[in-house]
N, C-alpha and C positions, 0 to 999 in steps of 0.2 A: 840569210842564216843557213849554215850547213846542216845536213841531215844528222851529222854526229852531234852537233850542239843541240839540235832539237831533241834528239834521243836522250841526251844527258838531262835536259830540262824536264822531259816527261817522266823519266825515272825519278828525278829529284822530287817532282810533284807527288808521285805515288808514295815515296818514302816519307815525305813531309806529313802528308795526311795520315799515314800509318802510325808515325810516332805520336802524333797528336791524339789519335784514337787510343793508343796505349795509355797515354797520360790521362785521358778522360776516365778510363776504367780504374785508375789507381785510387786507393782509399784516401791517402793524404797527398794531394797533388803537389803542393809546394815542396814538401820534403822529398817526394819522389823525383821531382824535376831538379832539385838541388843535387841529389846524388848522381843523377844522370849527367848533369853538366860537370860535376866534379870529376866524373870518370874521364872526361876529356882532357884533364890535366896530364894524363900519361903521354899525350901527344907532345908535351913540352920537351920530352926527351929527344925528339927529332929536330928541335930548333938549331942545335949546333951544326947540323948537316944541311941547313937550308940558308938561302940568302937572308941577311938581316933586314929588319924593318928600317927604312931610311928615317933619319931624325925628324924630317918635316911631316912624316906620316903618324908619329906618335899621338898628336892631338886627335887625329881621326880614330885611332885605335881606342883611346880612352873614352871619347864621347860615344862611339859606337857601342862599346862594352857597357857603358852606363845605360844607354837606351835599351840594350838587350836585357840588362838586369831587370829594368822596369817591365819589359815585355814578358819575361818569364814569370815574374811574380803576378802580373795582371792576368796573364793567360791561364795560369793555374787557378786563380781566383774566379775567373769567368767560367771555367769548367765546373767549379764547385757549385755555381748557382744557376747554370743554364745548360740547355741541350747542346750536344756536340754539333748537330746539324743547324743550330742557330748561331752559336758563338763562332765557329770556324769560318763560315762564309762571310760573316760581318767583319770579323777581325782582318781577314785577308782581302776582302773586297773593298772595304772602305779606304784602305791605305792609298791606292792610286787616285781616288777622288781627292783625298787630302793633299796629295802632291800637286794635283792640278790646281786646286784652290790656292795653295801657297804660291805657285808660279804666277797666278793671276794677281794676287795681292802684293807680292813683294818684287816680282820680276816683270810685271806688266805684260805677261804672256797670255793673250786672249785666245782661247781655243776657236778653231773654225767650226763650221756647221757640223762636221762629222765628230769633232771633239765634244760639242754640246750634246749631240745625239748619244754619244757614248756615255756621257755623264748621266743623261736621262735614263738610259738602260740600266746603269749601275744603281741609280736611286730606286727605280722600280723593283729591281732585283733585291735590293736591301730591304725595302718595305715588305716585299713578299716573304722573304726569309724571316724578317723580324716579327711580322704580325701573324704569320701562319694562315693567311687568307685561304680559305678552301674554295677550289674552283667548282666543287660539287654543290655545296650548300650556300656559298657566298657569305659564310659566317666568318667572324674574326675571333681567333683564339685570344685567350687572356695574354695581354702583353707582359713580357718578362723584362720590364724596364731596367732593373739593376744589372742583369746580365748583358743587355744591349749597351748600356752605358760603359760597363767595364770592357766589353768587346771593342767599342769605339776607341777607348783609351789605348787598348792593345794595338789597334790599327794605327793610332798616332805614333806609337813607339816604332812600329814596323816602318812607317813612312820615313821616320827620322833616321833610323840606322840603315835603311836601304839607300837613302840619298848619300849618306856618309860613305858607305861601302862602295857604291858605284864610282865615286870619285877617287877613293883610295886605291882600288885595285889597278887603276891605270898607272900608278906610280910605285906600287909595291908588289912583291911576289904574292900571288893569291893564296898559296898554301901556307906560307909563313903568317900572312895576315889572318887567315882562317883560324889557325891554331891560337893566336893571341885573343881574337875577339870571341872565340868559343870558350876559352879557358878563364879569362878575367871575370865574366859575369858570375861564374860560380863562386869565385873568391869574394866578389862584392856582395852577393846575396846570402851566402852561407851564414854569416854571423846574425843577420836579421832573422832568418828562418829558424836557426837553432834557438835563438833567444825567444822567439814566439812559440815554438812547438816543443822545445826541450830535447835533450840528448836521448832520453829513453825512447821517445816516439821515433826519433830519427834512426836509432839502432834497430828497432822493431821493423820499420819500413824497409830497411836495407836487407835484413835477414829474410823477410817474407817475399820481397819482390826483386831480389838482386838480378835475376836473369832478365826481367823486363827492363830494369834500370840500365843494365849494360847495353841492352838492345837499343833503347832510346838514345843513350849517349852516343853510341856508334852511328845511328841514323842522323842525329843532329849534326855531327861534324861532317858526315858524308854529304848530306843534302846542302848544307851551308857552303861547303867547299865547292860542290858542283855548280851552284848558282854563281858564286864569285868567279869561278873559272869561266863560266859563260859570259859574265859581265866583261871580262877581259878580252873576249873574242867577238862580241857583237854589240849592237846598240842597246843601251841600258833600257830604253823604253820597250823595245821588243822583248828582251829577255825578261824584264819585269812583268810583262803581260802574259807571256807563255807560261811562266812558272805558276801563275795564279790559276791555271787549270786545276790545281790542287783543290780549289774551292768546290768544284764539281765532285771530285773524288771524295772530299770530306763529307759533303751532303749525302752522297750515296752510302758511305760507310755508316754514318749516323742512322740512316733509315734502315739499312740492311742488317747491320751487326748489332745495333743497340735498340732497334724497334721503336725509334722516337716518333712521336706524334707529328703529323703534318710533314712526314719525311718526303713524300713525293712532291708536294708543293714547294718545299725548300730546295729540292733538287732543281726544279724549274727555275726558281729564283736564283740559284747559284749559276745556272747556265746563262741567265740574263746578265748577271754580274760579269762573268767571264767574257761574254760577247761585247759588253760595253768597254771593258778594259782593252780588249783586242782592237776595237774600233778607234779608241783614243790613241793607242800606240802606233797603229799602222796608217790610219787615215787622218788622225787629228793633228 
């Protein structure tokens, strides 16, 4: 992997954890994220000047957009009920494990010793993040089972659309594909969110948080496009593992900026998760 691609992925990881931090701080997270993704529709104006999506790629676009719609809704829900330093590492860290499990079940791809060690590291990291086990007192914090369950569902959505996108960008222009899969989820999710929360609340959220909304919308499409571009230039397993360094950044942000309990322990757990992901990708 070139240094340029590595730099792109590290910047994308920082930006990704950053927009998730802004989402966590929003008052009405689903409405906030709806507006942020709707702001990406302005990018549709660039489509006439870009290579069109091949016909055989449209099923990829639609299924990826549906998976991302569920991802956005469940992510906002998870942040409503759980700490940022809990939800973010679990949602991002469990996705590679799910991909490995699916490969074992459906493709009969049995991981080698390093792959199994990587899975063990990820599981230990997820347990550490999820329970908030304190290395000083050896006590266990009260488990936030609802937020963990929703975070795991979010991870499932991530694993689904990541698999689809990795296959699609080898056959389609990454920029054109990015615009479609970032814009369609907003159209899919908006009616559901408006029906649930009402237009009045949606307007209030837009008036009060418009700058943060536009910032998150910009960061979403930039980070997504950067990762898809990296997919087209390197091995998907390597790219997918390096991008998840955002897990560590997310745990650090939750601890430093939000003052969340068990922040240091969750940072350690996030580092274990990333180490396991890297081991699976490089040695597994």
